[in-house]
mmCIF file of the N, C-alpha and C atoms, coordinates in Angstrom:
data_MODEL
# 
_entry.id   MODEL 
# 
loop_
_atom_site.group_PDB 
_atom_site.id 
_atom_site.type_symbol 
_atom_site.label_atom_id 
_atom_site.label_alt_id 
_atom_site.label_comp_id 
_atom_site.label_asym_id 
_atom_site.label_entity_id 
_atom_site.label_seq_id 
_atom_site.pdbx_PDB_ins_code 
_atom_site.Cartn_x 
_atom_site.Cartn_y 
_atom_site.Cartn_z 
_atom_site.occupancy 
_atom_site.B_iso_or_equiv 
_atom_site.pdbx_formal_charge 
_atom_site.auth_seq_id 
_atom_site.auth_comp_id 
_atom_site.auth_asym_id 
_atom_site.auth_atom_id 
_atom_site.pdbx_PDB_model_num 
ATOM 1   N N  . MET A 1 1  ? 0.839   -1.194 0.000   1.00 0.00 ? 1  MET A N  1 
ATOM 2   C CA . MET A 1 1  ? 0.000   0.000  0.000   1.00 0.00 ? 1  MET A CA 1 
ATOM 3   C C  . MET A 1 1  ? 0.877   1.247  0.000   1.00 0.00 ? 1  MET A C  1 
ATOM 4   N N  . THR A 1 2  ? 0.245   2.369  -0.189  1.00 0.00 ? 2  THR A N  1 
ATOM 5   C CA . THR A 1 2  ? 0.950   3.614  -0.455  1.00 0.00 ? 2  THR A CA 1 
ATOM 6   C C  . THR A 1 2  ? 0.581   4.680  0.573   1.00 0.00 ? 2  THR A C  1 
ATOM 7   N N  . THR A 1 3  ? 1.558   5.530  0.881   1.00 0.00 ? 3  THR A N  1 
ATOM 8   C CA . THR A 1 3  ? 1.347   6.659  1.783   1.00 0.00 ? 3  THR A CA 1 
ATOM 9   C C  . THR A 1 3  ? 1.535   7.960  1.014   1.00 0.00 ? 3  THR A C  1 
ATOM 10  N N  . VAL A 1 4  ? 0.591   8.876  1.187   1.00 0.00 ? 4  VAL A N  1 
ATOM 11  C CA . VAL A 1 4  ? 0.673   10.195 0.558   1.00 0.00 ? 4  VAL A CA 1 
ATOM 12  C C  . VAL A 1 4  ? 0.774   11.230 1.669   1.00 0.00 ? 4  VAL A C  1 
ATOM 13  N N  . GLU A 1 5  ? 1.683   12.191 1.495   1.00 0.00 ? 5  GLU A N  1 
ATOM 14  C CA . GLU A 1 5  ? 1.803   13.310 2.427   1.00 0.00 ? 5  GLU A CA 1 
ATOM 15  C C  . GLU A 1 5  ? 1.575   14.609 1.678   1.00 0.00 ? 5  GLU A C  1 
ATOM 16  N N  . ILE A 1 6  ? 0.715   15.430 2.241   1.00 0.00 ? 6  ILE A N  1 
ATOM 17  C CA . ILE A 1 6  ? 0.439   16.752 1.691   1.00 0.00 ? 6  ILE A CA 1 
ATOM 18  C C  . ILE A 1 6  ? 0.961   17.761 2.717   1.00 0.00 ? 6  ILE A C  1 
ATOM 19  N N  . GLU A 1 7  ? 2.057   18.419 2.375   1.00 0.00 ? 7  GLU A N  1 
ATOM 20  C CA . GLU A 1 7  ? 2.611   19.438 3.266   1.00 0.00 ? 7  GLU A CA 1 
ATOM 21  C C  . GLU A 1 7  ? 2.086   20.791 2.828   1.00 0.00 ? 7  GLU A C  1 
ATOM 22  N N  . TYR A 1 8  ? 1.567   21.557 3.798   1.00 0.00 ? 8  TYR A N  1 
ATOM 23  C CA . TYR A 1 8  ? 0.953   22.842 3.461   1.00 0.00 ? 8  TYR A CA 1 
ATOM 24  C C  . TYR A 1 8  ? 1.403   23.921 4.440   1.00 0.00 ? 8  TYR A C  1 
ATOM 25  N N  . CYS A 1 9  ? 1.434   25.143 3.954   1.00 0.00 ? 9  CYS A N  1 
ATOM 26  C CA . CYS A 1 9  ? 1.845   26.296 4.745   1.00 0.00 ? 9  CYS A CA 1 
ATOM 27  C C  . CYS A 1 9  ? 0.686   26.749 5.630   1.00 0.00 ? 9  CYS A C  1 
ATOM 28  N N  . VAL A 1 10 ? 0.883   26.680 6.936   1.00 0.00 ? 10 VAL A N  1 
ATOM 29  C CA . VAL A 1 10 ? -0.149  27.111 7.881   1.00 0.00 ? 10 VAL A CA 1 
ATOM 30  C C  . VAL A 1 10 ? -0.341  28.629 7.840   1.00 0.00 ? 10 VAL A C  1 
ATOM 31  N N  . PRO A 1 11 ? 0.744   29.438 7.948   1.00 0.00 ? 11 PRO A N  1 
ATOM 32  C CA . PRO A 1 11 ? 0.555   30.890 7.935   1.00 0.00 ? 11 PRO A CA 1 
ATOM 33  C C  . PRO A 1 11 ? -0.081  31.408 6.637   1.00 0.00 ? 11 PRO A C  1 
ATOM 34  N N  . CYS A 1 12 ? 0.111   30.701 5.526   1.00 0.00 ? 12 CYS A N  1 
ATOM 35  C CA . CYS A 1 12 ? -0.432  31.134 4.234   1.00 0.00 ? 12 CYS A CA 1 
ATOM 36  C C  . CYS A 1 12 ? -1.916  30.802 4.096   1.00 0.00 ? 12 CYS A C  1 
ATOM 37  N N  . GLY A 1 13 ? -2.426  29.958 4.984   1.00 0.00 ? 13 GLY A N  1 
ATOM 38  C CA . GLY A 1 13 ? -3.826  29.577 4.902   1.00 0.00 ? 13 GLY A CA 1 
ATOM 39  C C  . GLY A 1 13 ? -4.112  28.539 3.836   1.00 0.00 ? 13 GLY A C  1 
ATOM 40  N N  . PHE A 1 14 ? -3.168  27.630 3.582   1.00 0.00 ? 14 PHE A N  1 
ATOM 41  C CA . PHE A 1 14 ? -3.331  26.613 2.543   1.00 0.00 ? 14 PHE A CA 1 
ATOM 42  C C  . PHE A 1 14 ? -4.065  25.359 3.022   1.00 0.00 ? 14 PHE A C  1 
ATOM 43  N N  . LEU A 1 15 ? -4.617  25.378 4.234   1.00 0.00 ? 15 LEU A N  1 
ATOM 44  C CA . LEU A 1 15 ? -5.319  24.208 4.749   1.00 0.00 ? 15 LEU A CA 1 
ATOM 45  C C  . LEU A 1 15 ? -6.473  23.804 3.829   1.00 0.00 ? 15 LEU A C  1 
ATOM 46  N N  . ASP A 1 16 ? -7.251  24.764 3.345   1.00 0.00 ? 16 ASP A N  1 
ATOM 47  C CA . ASP A 1 16 ? -8.384  24.441 2.462   1.00 0.00 ? 16 ASP A CA 1 
ATOM 48  C C  . ASP A 1 16 ? -7.913  23.711 1.203   1.00 0.00 ? 16 ASP A C  1 
ATOM 49  N N  . ARG A 1 17 ? -6.838  24.174 0.606   1.00 0.00 ? 17 ARG A N  1 
ATOM 50  C CA . ARG A 1 17 ? -6.298  23.509 -0.587  1.00 0.00 ? 17 ARG A CA 1 
ATOM 51  C C  . ARG A 1 17 ? -5.808  22.103 -0.251  1.00 0.00 ? 17 ARG A C  1 
ATOM 52  N N  . ALA A 1 18 ? -5.105  21.972 0.864   1.00 0.00 ? 18 ALA A N  1 
ATOM 53  C CA . ALA A 1 18 ? -4.595  20.665 1.277   1.00 0.00 ? 18 ALA A CA 1 
ATOM 54  C C  . ALA A 1 18 ? -5.744  19.690 1.525   1.00 0.00 ? 18 ALA A C  1 
ATOM 55  N N  . GLU A 1 19 ? -6.803  20.170 2.160   1.00 0.00 ? 19 GLU A N  1 
ATOM 56  C CA . GLU A 1 19 ? -7.963  19.317 2.420   1.00 0.00 ? 19 GLU A CA 1 
ATOM 57  C C  . GLU A 1 19 ? -8.671  18.924 1.126   1.00 0.00 ? 19 GLU A C  1 
ATOM 58  N N  . ALA A 1 20 ? -8.733  19.836 0.167   1.00 0.00 ? 20 ALA A N  1 
ATOM 59  C CA . ALA A 1 20 ? -9.354  19.519 -1.125  1.00 0.00 ? 20 ALA A CA 1 
ATOM 60  C C  . ALA A 1 20 ? -8.558  18.433 -1.847  1.00 0.00 ? 20 ALA A C  1 
ATOM 61  N N  . ILE A 1 21 ? -7.236  18.522 -1.797  1.00 0.00 ? 21 ILE A N  1 
ATOM 62  C CA . ILE A 1 21 ? -6.384  17.494 -2.403  1.00 0.00 ? 21 ILE A CA 1 
ATOM 63  C C  . ILE A 1 21 ? -6.594  16.170 -1.677  1.00 0.00 ? 21 ILE A C  1 
ATOM 64  N N  . GLN A 1 22 ? -6.576  16.209 -0.358  1.00 0.00 ? 22 GLN A N  1 
ATOM 65  C CA . GLN A 1 22 ? -6.765  15.001 0.441   1.00 0.00 ? 22 GLN A CA 1 
ATOM 66  C C  . GLN A 1 22 ? -8.098  14.330 0.110   1.00 0.00 ? 22 GLN A C  1 
ATOM 67  N N  . HIS A 1 23 ? -9.153  15.118 0.059   1.00 0.00 ? 23 HIS A N  1 
ATOM 68  C CA . HIS A 1 23 ? -10.486 14.586 -0.244  1.00 0.00 ? 23 HIS A CA 1 
ATOM 69  C C  . HIS A 1 23 ? -10.510 13.926 -1.619  1.00 0.00 ? 23 HIS A C  1 
ATOM 70  N N  . ALA A 1 24 ? -9.959  14.597 -2.619  1.00 0.00 ? 24 ALA A N  1 
ATOM 71  C CA . ALA A 1 24 ? -9.948  14.054 -3.983  1.00 0.00 ? 24 ALA A CA 1 
ATOM 72  C C  . ALA A 1 24 ? -9.171  12.739 -4.046  1.00 0.00 ? 24 ALA A C  1 
ATOM 73  N N  . LEU A 1 25 ? -8.039  12.674 -3.365  1.00 0.00 ? 25 LEU A N  1 
ATOM 74  C CA . LEU A 1 25 ? -7.221  11.464 -3.400  1.00 0.00 ? 25 LEU A CA 1 
ATOM 75  C C  . LEU A 1 25 ? -7.904  10.304 -2.682  1.00 0.00 ? 25 LEU A C  1 
ATOM 76  N N  . LEU A 1 26 ? -8.521  10.586 -1.542  1.00 0.00 ? 26 LEU A N  1 
ATOM 77  C CA . LEU A 1 26 ? -9.218  9.529  -0.811  1.00 0.00 ? 26 LEU A CA 1 
ATOM 78  C C  . LEU A 1 26 ? -10.442 9.044  -1.585  1.00 0.00 ? 26 LEU A C  1 
ATOM 79  N N  . GLU A 1 27 ? -11.123 9.960  -2.231  1.00 0.00 ? 27 GLU A N  1 
ATOM 80  C CA . GLU A 1 27 ? -12.292 9.586  -3.033  1.00 0.00 ? 27 GLU A CA 1 
ATOM 81  C C  . GLU A 1 27 ? -11.879 8.708  -4.220  1.00 0.00 ? 27 GLU A C  1 
ATOM 82  N N  . GLN A 1 28 ? -10.786 9.068  -4.858  1.00 0.00 ? 28 GLN A N  1 
ATOM 83  C CA . GLN A 1 28 ? -10.325 8.367  -6.055  1.00 0.00 ? 28 GLN A CA 1 
ATOM 84  C C  . GLN A 1 28 ? -9.582  7.066  -5.751  1.00 0.00 ? 28 GLN A C  1 
ATOM 85  N N  . PHE A 1 29 ? -8.705  7.086  -4.728  1.00 0.00 ? 29 PHE A N  1 
ATOM 86  C CA . PHE A 1 29 ? -7.797  5.968  -4.489  1.00 0.00 ? 29 PHE A CA 1 
ATOM 87  C C  . PHE A 1 29 ? -7.883  5.398  -3.076  1.00 0.00 ? 29 PHE A C  1 
ATOM 88  N N  . GLY A 1 30 ? -8.929  5.686  -2.348  1.00 0.00 ? 30 GLY A N  1 
ATOM 89  C CA . GLY A 1 30 ? -9.034  5.317  -0.938  1.00 0.00 ? 30 GLY A CA 1 
ATOM 90  C C  . GLY A 1 30 ? -8.693  3.875  -0.638  1.00 0.00 ? 30 GLY A C  1 
ATOM 91  N N  . ASP A 1 31 ? -9.102  2.954  -1.500  1.00 0.00 ? 31 ASP A N  1 
ATOM 92  C CA . ASP A 1 31 ? -8.835  1.539  -1.252  1.00 0.00 ? 31 ASP A CA 1 
ATOM 93  C C  . ASP A 1 31 ? -7.406  1.137  -1.568  1.00 0.00 ? 31 ASP A C  1 
ATOM 94  N N  . ARG A 1 32 ? -6.636  2.040  -2.190  1.00 0.00 ? 32 ARG A N  1 
ATOM 95  C CA . ARG A 1 32 ? -5.255  1.725  -2.577  1.00 0.00 ? 32 ARG A CA 1 
ATOM 96  C C  . ARG A 1 32 ? -4.220  2.451  -1.723  1.00 0.00 ? 32 ARG A C  1 
ATOM 97  N N  . LEU A 1 33 ? -4.699  3.255  -0.765  1.00 0.00 ? 33 LEU A N  1 
ATOM 98  C CA . LEU A 1 33 ? -3.794  4.069  0.039   1.00 0.00 ? 33 LEU A CA 1 
ATOM 99  C C  . LEU A 1 33 ? -3.832  3.652  1.499   1.00 0.00 ? 33 LEU A C  1 
ATOM 100 N N  . ASP A 1 34 ? -2.663  3.602  2.130   1.00 0.00 ? 34 ASP A N  1 
ATOM 101 C CA . ASP A 1 34 ? -2.603  3.381  3.572   1.00 0.00 ? 34 ASP A CA 1 
ATOM 102 C C  . ASP A 1 34 ? -3.047  4.640  4.313   1.00 0.00 ? 34 ASP A C  1 
ATOM 103 N N  . SER A 1 35 ? -2.556  5.783  3.828   1.00 0.00 ? 35 SER A N  1 
ATOM 104 C CA . SER A 1 35 ? -2.916  7.047  4.474   1.00 0.00 ? 35 SER A CA 1 
ATOM 105 C C  . SER A 1 35 ? -2.676  8.212  3.529   1.00 0.00 ? 35 SER A C  1 
ATOM 106 N N  . VAL A 1 36 ? -3.403  9.291  3.809   1.00 0.00 ? 36 VAL A N  1 
ATOM 107 C CA . VAL A 1 36 ? -3.172  10.572 3.155   1.00 0.00 ? 36 VAL A CA 1 
ATOM 108 C C  . VAL A 1 36 ? -3.050  11.573 4.301   1.00 0.00 ? 36 VAL A C  1 
ATOM 109 N N  . ALA A 1 37 ? -1.809  11.911 4.637   1.00 0.00 ? 37 ALA A N  1 
ATOM 110 C CA . ALA A 1 37 ? -1.528  12.723 5.812   1.00 0.00 ? 37 ALA A CA 1 
ATOM 111 C C  . ALA A 1 37 ? -1.345  14.195 5.450   1.00 0.00 ? 37 ALA A C  1 
ATOM 112 N N  . LEU A 1 38 ? -1.897  15.055 6.302   1.00 0.00 ? 38 LEU A N  1 
ATOM 113 C CA . LEU A 1 38 ? -1.655  16.488 6.199   1.00 0.00 ? 38 LEU A CA 1 
ATOM 114 C C  . LEU A 1 38 ? -0.497  16.821 7.131   1.00 0.00 ? 38 LEU A C  1 
ATOM 115 N N  . VAL A 1 39 ? 0.523   17.483 6.579   1.00 0.00 ? 39 VAL A N  1 
ATOM 116 C CA . VAL A 1 39 ? 1.735   17.818 7.326   1.00 0.00 ? 39 VAL A CA 1 
ATOM 117 C C  . VAL A 1 39 ? 1.868   19.336 7.332   1.00 0.00 ? 39 VAL A C  1 
ATOM 118 N N  . THR A 1 40 ? 1.959   19.919 8.525   1.00 0.00 ? 40 THR A N  1 
ATOM 119 C CA . THR A 1 40 ? 2.060   21.372 8.615   1.00 0.00 ? 40 THR A CA 1 
ATOM 120 C C  . THR A 1 40 ? 3.447   21.851 8.211   1.00 0.00 ? 40 THR A C  1 
ATOM 121 N N  . GLY A 1 41 ? 3.467   23.016 7.592   1.00 0.00 ? 41 GLY A N  1 
ATOM 122 C CA . GLY A 1 41 ? 4.722   23.618 7.162   1.00 0.00 ? 41 GLY A CA 1 
ATOM 123 C C  . GLY A 1 41 ? 4.601   25.131 7.163   1.00 0.00 ? 41 GLY A C  1 
ATOM 124 N N  . ASP A 1 42 ? 5.580   25.790 6.567   1.00 0.00 ? 42 ASP A N  1 
ATOM 125 C CA . ASP A 1 42 ? 5.561   27.246 6.460   1.00 0.00 ? 42 ASP A CA 1 
ATOM 126 C C  . ASP A 1 42 ? 6.328   27.669 5.215   1.00 0.00 ? 42 ASP A C  1 
ATOM 127 N N  . HIS A 1 43 ? 6.603   28.937 5.081   1.00 0.00 ? 43 HIS A N  1 
ATOM 128 C CA . HIS A 1 43 ? 7.361   29.491 3.954   1.00 0.00 ? 43 HIS A CA 1 
ATOM 129 C C  . HIS A 1 43 ? 6.704   29.205 2.601   1.00 0.00 ? 43 HIS A C  1 
ATOM 130 N N  . GLY A 1 44 ? 5.369   29.164 2.564   1.00 0.00 ? 44 GLY A N  1 
ATOM 131 C CA . GLY A 1 44 ? 4.658   29.041 1.291   1.00 0.00 ? 44 GLY A CA 1 
ATOM 132 C C  . GLY A 1 44 ? 4.592   27.642 0.706   1.00 0.00 ? 44 GLY A C  1 
ATOM 133 N N  . VAL A 1 45 ? 4.944   26.625 1.480   1.00 0.00 ? 45 VAL A N  1 
ATOM 134 C CA . VAL A 1 45 ? 4.997   25.254 0.961   1.00 0.00 ? 45 VAL A CA 1 
ATOM 135 C C  . VAL A 1 45 ? 3.594   24.695 0.707   1.00 0.00 ? 45 VAL A C  1 
ATOM 136 N N  . LEU A 1 46 ? 3.461   23.998 -0.388  1.00 0.00 ? 46 LEU A N  1 
ATOM 137 C CA . LEU A 1 46 ? 2.300   23.162 -0.679  1.00 0.00 ? 46 LEU A CA 1 
ATOM 138 C C  . LEU A 1 46 ? 2.808   22.092 -1.640  1.00 0.00 ? 46 LEU A C  1 
ATOM 139 N N  . THR A 1 47 ? 3.031   20.884 -1.097  1.00 0.00 ? 47 THR A N  1 
ATOM 140 C CA . THR A 1 47 ? 3.579   19.799 -1.896  1.00 0.00 ? 47 THR A CA 1 
ATOM 141 C C  . THR A 1 47 ? 2.794   18.519 -1.651  1.00 0.00 ? 47 THR A C  1 
ATOM 142 N N  . VAL A 1 48 ? 2.891   17.615 -2.608  1.00 0.00 ? 48 VAL A N  1 
ATOM 143 C CA . VAL A 1 48 ? 2.292   16.288 -2.481  1.00 0.00 ? 48 VAL A CA 1 
ATOM 144 C C  . VAL A 1 48 ? 3.389   15.266 -2.763  1.00 0.00 ? 48 VAL A C  1 
ATOM 145 N N  . ALA A 1 49 ? 3.568   14.336 -1.825  1.00 0.00 ? 49 ALA A N  1 
ATOM 146 C CA . ALA A 1 49 ? 4.583   13.292 -1.969  1.00 0.00 ? 49 ALA A CA 1 
ATOM 147 C C  . ALA A 1 49 ? 3.935   11.921 -1.844  1.00 0.00 ? 49 ALA A C  1 
ATOM 148 N N  . VAL A 1 50 ? 4.356   11.001 -2.705  1.00 0.00 ? 50 VAL A N  1 
ATOM 149 C CA . VAL A 1 50 ? 3.887   9.620  -2.666  1.00 0.00 ? 50 VAL A CA 1 
ATOM 150 C C  . VAL A 1 50 ? 5.074   8.756  -2.246  1.00 0.00 ? 50 VAL A C  1 
ATOM 151 N N  . ASP A 1 51 ? 4.915   8.076  -1.122  1.00 0.00 ? 51 ASP A N  1 
ATOM 152 C CA . ASP A 1 51 ? 5.990   7.248  -0.569  1.00 0.00 ? 51 ASP A CA 1 
ATOM 153 C C  . ASP A 1 51 ? 7.312   8.003  -0.504  1.00 0.00 ? 51 ASP A C  1 
ATOM 154 N N  . GLY A 1 52 ? 7.247   9.264  -0.079  1.00 0.00 ? 52 GLY A N  1 
ATOM 155 C CA . GLY A 1 52 ? 8.444   10.066 0.128   1.00 0.00 ? 52 GLY A CA 1 
ATOM 156 C C  . GLY A 1 52 ? 8.969   10.798 -1.091  1.00 0.00 ? 52 GLY A C  1 
ATOM 157 N N  . GLU A 1 53 ? 8.387   10.560 -2.266  1.00 0.00 ? 53 GLU A N  1 
ATOM 158 C CA . GLU A 1 53 ? 8.844   11.221 -3.487  1.00 0.00 ? 53 GLU A CA 1 
ATOM 159 C C  . GLU A 1 53 ? 7.844   12.293 -3.908  1.00 0.00 ? 53 GLU A C  1 
ATOM 160 N N  . THR A 1 54 ? 8.320   13.522 -4.032  1.00 0.00 ? 54 THR A N  1 
ATOM 161 C CA . THR A 1 54 ? 7.445   14.630 -4.398  1.00 0.00 ? 54 THR A CA 1 
ATOM 162 C C  . THR A 1 54 ? 6.944   14.460 -5.832  1.00 0.00 ? 54 THR A C  1 
ATOM 163 N N  . VAL A 1 55 ? 5.619   14.499 -5.990  1.00 0.00 ? 55 VAL A N  1 
ATOM 164 C CA . VAL A 1 55 ? 5.020   14.378 -7.319  1.00 0.00 ? 55 VAL A CA 1 
ATOM 165 C C  . VAL A 1 55 ? 4.408   15.698 -7.783  1.00 0.00 ? 55 VAL A C  1 
ATOM 166 N N  . TRP A 1 56 ? 4.207   16.636 -6.838  1.00 0.00 ? 56 TRP A N  1 
ATOM 167 C CA . TRP A 1 56 ? 3.662   17.943 -7.190  1.00 0.00 ? 56 TRP A CA 1 
ATOM 168 C C  . TRP A 1 56 ? 4.150   18.959 -6.174  1.00 0.00 ? 56 TRP A C  1 
ATOM 169 N N  . ASP A 1 57 ? 4.519   20.160 -6.678  1.00 0.00 ? 57 ASP A N  1 
ATOM 170 C CA . ASP A 1 57 ? 5.010   21.239 -5.823  1.00 0.00 ? 57 ASP A CA 1 
ATOM 171 C C  . ASP A 1 57 ? 4.449   22.557 -6.335  1.00 0.00 ? 57 ASP A C  1 
ATOM 172 N N  . LYS A 1 58 ? 3.784   23.300 -5.459  1.00 0.00 ? 58 LYS A N  1 
ATOM 173 C CA . LYS A 1 58 ? 3.207   24.587 -5.828  1.00 0.00 ? 58 LYS A CA 1 
ATOM 174 C C  . LYS A 1 58 ? 4.255   25.536 -6.400  1.00 0.00 ? 58 LYS A C  1 
ATOM 175 N N  . ALA A 1 59 ? 5.485   25.407 -5.971  1.00 0.00 ? 59 ALA A N  1 
ATOM 176 C CA . ALA A 1 59 ? 6.556   26.274 -6.457  1.00 0.00 ? 59 ALA A CA 1 
ATOM 177 C C  . ALA A 1 59 ? 6.822   26.076 -7.947  1.00 0.00 ? 59 ALA A C  1 
ATOM 178 N N  . ASP A 1 60 ? 6.492   24.888 -8.463  1.00 0.00 ? 60 ASP A N  1 
ATOM 179 C CA . ASP A 1 60 ? 6.788   24.562 -9.854  1.00 0.00 ? 60 ASP A CA 1 
ATOM 180 C C  . ASP A 1 60 ? 5.557   24.448 -10.748 1.00 0.00 ? 60 ASP A C  1 
ATOM 181 N N  . ASP A 1 61 ? 4.381   24.222 -10.142 1.00 0.00 ? 61 ASP A N  1 
ATOM 182 C CA . ASP A 1 61 ? 3.192   23.907 -10.927 1.00 0.00 ? 61 ASP A CA 1 
ATOM 183 C C  . ASP A 1 61 ? 1.981   24.687 -10.438 1.00 0.00 ? 61 ASP A C  1 
ATOM 184 N N  . GLU A 1 62 ? 1.019   24.876 -11.346 1.00 0.00 ? 62 GLU A N  1 
ATOM 185 C CA . GLU A 1 62 ? -0.245  25.512 -10.995 1.00 0.00 ? 62 GLU A CA 1 
ATOM 186 C C  . GLU A 1 62 ? -1.058  24.581 -10.103 1.00 0.00 ? 62 GLU A C  1 
ATOM 187 N N  . TYR A 1 63 ? -1.854  25.170 -9.219  1.00 0.00 ? 63 TYR A N  1 
ATOM 188 C CA . TYR A 1 63 ? -2.726  24.379 -8.352  1.00 0.00 ? 63 TYR A CA 1 
ATOM 189 C C  . TYR A 1 63 ? -3.909  23.891 -9.178  1.00 0.00 ? 63 TYR A C  1 
ATOM 190 N N  . ASP A 1 64 ? -3.986  22.589 -9.379  1.00 0.00 ? 64 ASP A N  1 
ATOM 191 C CA . ASP A 1 64 ? -5.059  21.950 -10.138 1.00 0.00 ? 64 ASP A CA 1 
ATOM 192 C C  . ASP A 1 64 ? -5.265  20.557 -9.548  1.00 0.00 ? 64 ASP A C  1 
ATOM 193 N N  . VAL A 1 65 ? -6.354  20.380 -8.815  1.00 0.00 ? 65 VAL A N  1 
ATOM 194 C CA . VAL A 1 65 ? -6.589  19.118 -8.117  1.00 0.00 ? 65 VAL A CA 1 
ATOM 195 C C  . VAL A 1 65 ? -6.627  17.947 -9.091  1.00 0.00 ? 65 VAL A C  1 
ATOM 196 N N  . ASP A 1 66 ? -7.198  18.142 -10.268 1.00 0.00 ? 66 ASP A N  1 
ATOM 197 C CA . ASP A 1 66 ? -7.242  17.053 -11.256 1.00 0.00 ? 66 ASP A CA 1 
ATOM 198 C C  . ASP A 1 66 ? -5.846  16.655 -11.710 1.00 0.00 ? 66 ASP A C  1 
ATOM 199 N N  . ASP A 1 67 ? -4.974  17.644 -11.930 1.00 0.00 ? 67 ASP A N  1 
ATOM 200 C CA . ASP A 1 67 ? -3.594  17.347 -12.319 1.00 0.00 ? 67 ASP A CA 1 
ATOM 201 C C  . ASP A 1 67 ? -2.858  16.627 -11.193 1.00 0.00 ? 67 ASP A C  1 
ATOM 202 N N  . ILE A 1 68 ? -3.066  17.072 -9.977  1.00 0.00 ? 68 ILE A N  1 
ATOM 203 C CA . ILE A 1 68 ? -2.423  16.424 -8.832  1.00 0.00 ? 68 ILE A CA 1 
ATOM 204 C C  . ILE A 1 68 ? -2.884  14.977 -8.727  1.00 0.00 ? 68 ILE A C  1 
ATOM 205 N N  . THR A 1 69 ? -4.177  14.730 -8.924  1.00 0.00 ? 69 THR A N  1 
ATOM 206 C CA . THR A 1 69 ? -4.722  13.376 -8.870  1.00 0.00 ? 69 THR A CA 1 
ATOM 207 C C  . THR A 1 69 ? -4.083  12.500 -9.951  1.00 0.00 ? 69 THR A C  1 
ATOM 208 N N  . ARG A 1 70 ? -3.922  13.043 -11.147 1.00 0.00 ? 70 ARG A N  1 
ATOM 209 C CA . ARG A 1 70 ? -3.271  12.281 -12.234 1.00 0.00 ? 70 ARG A CA 1 
ATOM 210 C C  . ARG A 1 70 ? -1.829  11.935 -11.870 1.00 0.00 ? 70 ARG A C  1 
ATOM 211 N N  . ARG A 1 71 ? -1.126  12.878 -11.263 1.00 0.00 ? 71 ARG A N  1 
ATOM 212 C CA . ARG A 1 71 ? 0.271   12.630 -10.891 1.00 0.00 ? 71 ARG A CA 1 
ATOM 213 C C  . ARG A 1 71 ? 0.370   11.549 -9.810  1.00 0.00 ? 71 ARG A C  1 
ATOM 214 N N  . VAL A 1 72 ? -0.550  11.587 -8.865  1.00 0.00 ? 72 VAL A N  1 
ATOM 215 C CA . VAL A 1 72 ? -0.557  10.551 -7.827  1.00 0.00 ? 72 VAL A CA 1 
ATOM 216 C C  . VAL A 1 72 ? -0.876  9.199  -8.469  1.00 0.00 ? 72 VAL A C  1 
ATOM 217 N N  . ARG A 1 73 ? -1.840  9.161  -9.376  1.00 0.00 ? 73 ARG A N  1 
ATOM 218 C CA . ARG A 1 73 ? -2.184  7.915  -10.065 1.00 0.00 ? 73 ARG A CA 1 
ATOM 219 C C  . ARG A 1 73 ? -0.945  7.344  -10.750 1.00 0.00 ? 73 ARG A C  1 
ATOM 220 N N  . GLY A 1 74 ? -0.167  8.204  -11.383 1.00 0.00 ? 74 GLY A N  1 
ATOM 221 C CA . GLY A 1 74 ? 1.041   7.762  -12.081 1.00 0.00 ? 74 GLY A CA 1 
ATOM 222 C C  . GLY A 1 74 ? 2.108   7.212  -11.137 1.00 0.00 ? 74 GLY A C  1 
ATOM 223 N N  . ALA A 1 75 ? 2.051   7.628  -9.876  1.00 0.00 ? 75 ALA A N  1 
ATOM 224 C CA . ALA A 1 75 ? 3.047   7.163  -8.901  1.00 0.00 ? 75 ALA A CA 1 
ATOM 225 C C  . ALA A 1 75 ? 2.608   5.919  -8.146  1.00 0.00 ? 75 ALA A C  1 
ATOM 226 N N  . LEU A 1 76 ? 1.363   5.516  -8.323  1.00 0.00 ? 76 LEU A N  1 
ATOM 227 C CA . LEU A 1 76 ? 0.866   4.334  -7.605  1.00 0.00 ? 76 LEU A CA 1 
ATOM 228 C C  . LEU A 1 76 ? 1.332   3.056  -8.268  1.00 0.00 ? 76 LEU A C  1 
# 
Protein backbone atom coordinates (compact mmCIF):
# COMPACT_ATOMS: atom_id res chain seq x y z
CA MET A 1 0.00 0.00 0.00
CA THR A 2 0.95 3.61 -0.45
CA THR A 3 1.35 6.66 1.78
CA VAL A 4 0.67 10.19 0.56
CA GLU A 5 1.80 13.31 2.43
CA ILE A 6 0.44 16.75 1.69
CA GLU A 7 2.61 19.44 3.27
CA TYR A 8 0.95 22.84 3.46
CA CYS A 9 1.85 26.30 4.75
CA VAL A 10 -0.15 27.11 7.88
CA PRO A 11 0.55 30.89 7.93
CA CYS A 12 -0.43 31.13 4.23
CA GLY A 13 -3.83 29.58 4.90
CA PHE A 14 -3.33 26.61 2.54
CA LEU A 15 -5.32 24.21 4.75
CA ASP A 16 -8.38 24.44 2.46
CA ARG A 17 -6.30 23.51 -0.59
CA ALA A 18 -4.59 20.66 1.28
CA GLU A 19 -7.96 19.32 2.42
CA ALA A 20 -9.35 19.52 -1.13
CA ILE A 21 -6.38 17.49 -2.40
CA GLN A 22 -6.77 15.00 0.44
CA HIS A 23 -10.49 14.59 -0.24
CA ALA A 24 -9.95 14.05 -3.98
CA LEU A 25 -7.22 11.46 -3.40
CA LEU A 26 -9.22 9.53 -0.81
CA GLU A 27 -12.29 9.59 -3.03
CA GLN A 28 -10.32 8.37 -6.06
CA PHE A 29 -7.80 5.97 -4.49
CA GLY A 30 -9.03 5.32 -0.94
CA ASP A 31 -8.84 1.54 -1.25
CA ARG A 32 -5.26 1.73 -2.58
CA LEU A 33 -3.79 4.07 0.04
CA ASP A 34 -2.60 3.38 3.57
CA SER A 35 -2.92 7.05 4.47
CA VAL A 36 -3.17 10.57 3.15
CA ALA A 37 -1.53 12.72 5.81
CA LEU A 38 -1.66 16.49 6.20
CA VAL A 39 1.74 17.82 7.33
CA THR A 40 2.06 21.37 8.61
CA GLY A 41 4.72 23.62 7.16
CA ASP A 42 5.56 27.25 6.46
CA HIS A 43 7.36 29.49 3.95
CA GLY A 44 4.66 29.04 1.29
CA VAL A 45 5.00 25.25 0.96
CA LEU A 46 2.30 23.16 -0.68
CA THR A 47 3.58 19.80 -1.90
CA VAL A 48 2.29 16.29 -2.48
CA ALA A 49 4.58 13.29 -1.97
CA VAL A 50 3.89 9.62 -2.67
CA ASP A 51 5.99 7.25 -0.57
CA GLY A 52 8.44 10.07 0.13
CA GLU A 53 8.84 11.22 -3.49
CA THR A 54 7.44 14.63 -4.40
CA VAL A 55 5.02 14.38 -7.32
CA TRP A 56 3.66 17.94 -7.19
CA ASP A 57 5.01 21.24 -5.82
CA LYS A 58 3.21 24.59 -5.83
CA ALA A 59 6.56 26.27 -6.46
CA ASP A 60 6.79 24.56 -9.85
CA ASP A 61 3.19 23.91 -10.93
CA GLU A 62 -0.24 25.51 -11.00
CA TYR A 63 -2.73 24.38 -8.35
CA ASP A 64 -5.06 21.95 -10.14
CA VAL A 65 -6.59 19.12 -8.12
CA ASP A 66 -7.24 17.05 -11.26
CA ASP A 67 -3.59 17.35 -12.32
CA ILE A 68 -2.42 16.42 -8.83
CA THR A 69 -4.72 13.38 -8.87
CA ARG A 70 -3.27 12.28 -12.23
CA ARG A 71 0.27 12.63 -10.89
CA VAL A 72 -0.56 10.55 -7.83
CA ARG A 73 -2.18 7.91 -10.06
CA GLY A 74 1.04 7.76 -12.08
CA ALA A 75 3.05 7.16 -8.90
CA LEU A 76 0.87 4.33 -7.61
